[in-house]
C-alpha positions, -999 to +999 in steps of 0.1 A: +001+006+003+011+034-004+022+055+023+002+087+014-027+081-010-001+093-047+011+126-024+039+117-021+069+092-039+092+072-051+074+048-028+106+034-014+118+060+002+092+069+023+087+032+036+119+028+046+106+062+067+097+060+105+068+078+114+076+102+146+064+129+166+086+158+171+105+151+204+120+117+190+146+133+160+171+143+167+209+155+148+214+112+139+176+102+133+170+131+111+173+114+084+156+081+091+123+100+099+096+119+092+066+140+109+035+148+095+021+184+107-005+210+095-005+241+091-020+267+118-007+296+110+020+320+094+038+355+096+064+370+071+084+401+073+109+424+067+137+434+085+171+454+085+203+444+080+236+453+077+245+484+050+215+495+050+205+468+033+177+443+045+166+408+046+131+383+048+123+362+074+090+340+073+083+320+102+053+291+108+038+274+132+027+232+137+011+208+152+023+176+162-006+146+167+012+149+203-002+186+195+034+202+206+041+229+180+068+237+153+081+265+147+095+265+114+120+298+102+126+307+067+157+337+056+166+350+026+175+381+005+142+379-016+109+386-011+101+357-035+124+335-028+112+331+016+081+332+001+081+301-020+100+286+004+077+290+028+046+280+008+058+249+006+052+250+046+017+263+048-002+261+021-010+225+026-028+215+047-008+187+055+028+187+053+055+151+058+086+165+070+126+149+074+155+156+070+145+187+092+175+205+123+149+206+157+161+218+184+139+220+220+138+259+238+161+280+223+170+313+234+141+329+217+115+303+207+089+283+232+090+243+224+101+232+190+119+248+168+142+243+131+161+267+102+141+250+071+155+275+051+183+255+032+173+219+056+146+197+053+121+174+029+085+188+028+056+170+007+015+175+014-004+147+027-035+139+024-060+141+038-075+109+035-045+092+053-049+085+091-020+103+104-034+138+088-071+130+102-056+123+141-042+162+129-077+178+121-086+205+145-055+199+168-036+230+178-002+231+195-005+221+230+006+254+261+014+254+292-015+261+322-004+257+355+003+286+357+021+272+395+039+251+380+056+273+355+060+296+386+077+270+397+106+256+381+109+295+356+141+312+364+131+342+346+136+353+311+123+314+297+100+316+268+067+300+270+031+289+251+000+292+280-036+288+281-057+302+307-091+325+310-099+360+304-109+369+345-097+404+337-082+436+318-065+466+320-052+495+303-034+514+315-030+549+304+007+550+287+029+571+259+028+528+246+003+507+240-007+482+268-032+458+277-031+436+304-043+399+306-050+382+337-054+345+328-068+316+350-053+278+350-082+253+366-065+252+398-075+285+398-039+311+397-038+337+380-007+351+351-004+384+343-001+385+306+014+420+291+002+432+256+029+459+237+019+474+210-011+482+182-016+450+171-019+432+206-040+457+222-068+461+196-066+420+193-076+420+233-103+449+224-123+422+211-110+400+241-143+391+261-140+387+296-143+340+298-129+336+271-100+311+266-069+324+249-035+316+242-002+332+240+026+317+223+062+324+227+057+347+260+085+362+276+086+347+313+098+375+337+107+360+380+080+393+401+078+386+436+049+369+439+060+346+414+056+354+372+045+374+349+047+369+313+050+396+278+043+393+246+043+417+214+036+409+177+068+401+161+056+422+134+061+452+156+091+443+167+128+454+148+144+421+156+114+401+145+114+386+175+079+382+188+049+364+202+009+355+188-020+359+209-049+331+197-083+339+201-103+314+184-092+278+196-107+248+189-122+232+215-100+243+242-099+235+274-076+244+300-054+215+315-033+212+343-003+201+323 
């Protein structure tokens, strides 16, 4: 039987690859395994370079069958080249990825990430395939036990967090800022500070009682525990930011 219903070739290459989830990919086995992923969102921006030049960067967020998220990064000097490579990852509804170097908890990105500018072979996967069907409606799993997060945090880590909005605060400042107070199932609260026009505008659309998820929030230690800050990566010159998700299919605030 052909593994991906005619979408992947050759047959012998596909049959030799072992299907795994993200945490099982290592530098030594990356050519022997593959992971099936669903793209969740993507962004692309132009960034300043050296000698008054510019370059382009795209990030595609994907999820595996365990709910583990992957940031696929593409960089380059050509807008069309970066866009074309990024489209390989987000245009199909489901993809197979192999030969990518996957790292965990880098300095700037939470969870799993991979620079796929020149590494990583990607192929579309049929929607009817069993692995693809398991990914339908799946979203990257965020940390929702704020007590455990505070206990293990040393500050300056990146984390994906999820919770129910209990209140919103908009202080009077020269810069645009909003604070969302999120509560987990254990009734611990976490203050999430939204910075910049894009996130404040999204925050205005959020109702108290809604479940929201913030990907790649920056944690800070405070006397009472921890707090989180985030800014849309399109608003940051360095291109390292966060993503605020308001519509989470079947979101459950669990004790993970």
